[in-house]
C-alpha positions in Angstrom: -16.1 38.0 -23.1 -16.8 41.6 -23.7 -15.1 43.6 -21.0 -12.5 40.9 -20.3 -9.0 41.8 -21.3 -6.9 39.3 -23.2 -4.7 38.9 -20.1 -7.8 37.8 -18.0 -8.7 35.3 -20.7 -5.2 34.0 -20.9 -5.1 33.7 -17.1 -8.4 31.7 -17.0 -7.3 29.4 -19.8 -4.0 28.8 -18.0 -5.9 27.9 -14.8 -8.3 25.7 -16.8 -5.3 23.8 -18.3 -3.7 23.4 -14.9 -7.0 22.1 -13.5 -7.3 19.6 -16.4 -3.7 18.5 -15.9 -4.3 17.9 -12.2 -7.5 16.0 -12.9 -5.7 13.7 -15.3 -2.9 13.1 -12.8 -5.3 12.3 -10.0 -7.2 10.0 -12.2 -4.0 8.2 -13.2 -3.0 7.9 -9.5 -6.5 6.6 -8.7 -6.2 3.9 -11.4 -2.8 2.8 -9.9 -4.3 2.7 -6.4 -7.3 0.7 -7.6 -5.0 -1.8 -9.2 -2.8 -2.1 -6.0 -5.9 -2.5 -3.9 -7.3 -5.3 -6.1 -3.9 -7.1 -5.8 -3.9 -6.6 -2.1 -7.5 -7.9 -1.8 -6.5 -11.0 -3.9 -3.5 -11.6 -1.7 -5.7 -11.2 1.4 -8.2 -13.6 0.1 -5.5 -16.2 -0.6 -4.0 -15.7 2.8 -7.5 -16.3 4.4 -7.9 -19.4 2.3 -4.5 -20.7 3.5 -5.3 -19.9 7.1 -8.6 -21.8 6.8 -6.8 -24.8 5.3 -4.1 -24.8 8.0 -6.8 -24.5 10.7 -8.6 -27.5 9.2 -5.3 -29.4 9.1 -4.6 -28.5 12.7 -8.0 -29.8 13.7 -7.3 -33.1 11.9 -3.9 -33.5 13.6 -5.4 -32.9 17.0 -8.1 -35.5 16.2 -5.4 -38.0 15.3 -3.4 -37.2 18.4 -6.5 -37.6 20.5 -7.3 -40.9 18.9 -3.7 -42.1 19.4 -3.7 -41.1 23.1 -7.0 -43.0 23.6 -5.5 -46.1 21.9 -2.4 -45.9 24.2 -4.6 -45.5 27.3 -6.6 -48.6 26.4 -3.8 -50.8 25.1 -1.3 -51.3 27.9 0.3 -54.2 26.0 1.1 -51.8 23.2 2.8 -49.5 25.7 4.9 -52.4 27.0 5.8 -53.4 23.4 6.8 -49.8 22.6 8.8 -49.4 25.7 10.8 -52.6 25.2 11.1 -52.3 21.4 10.4 -54.9 18.9 
């Protein structure tokens, strides 16, 4: 530090303090963003699970509809019964 004036030392210490403050702020913001990302990822995973479950239910319902249509085609007496009421 020989040859450096006190003003230069003060200026560098002030810059170092500002840099440290900025690093702490960025690290804090990074922590918040990580937390939000994990929450978003969890929500996305849950939505994908729900979508898969609904898709499976849709397939089951289409299978039931197909089976019912087949039963109606092969049971004309049932059609007559349904048309005239019980």
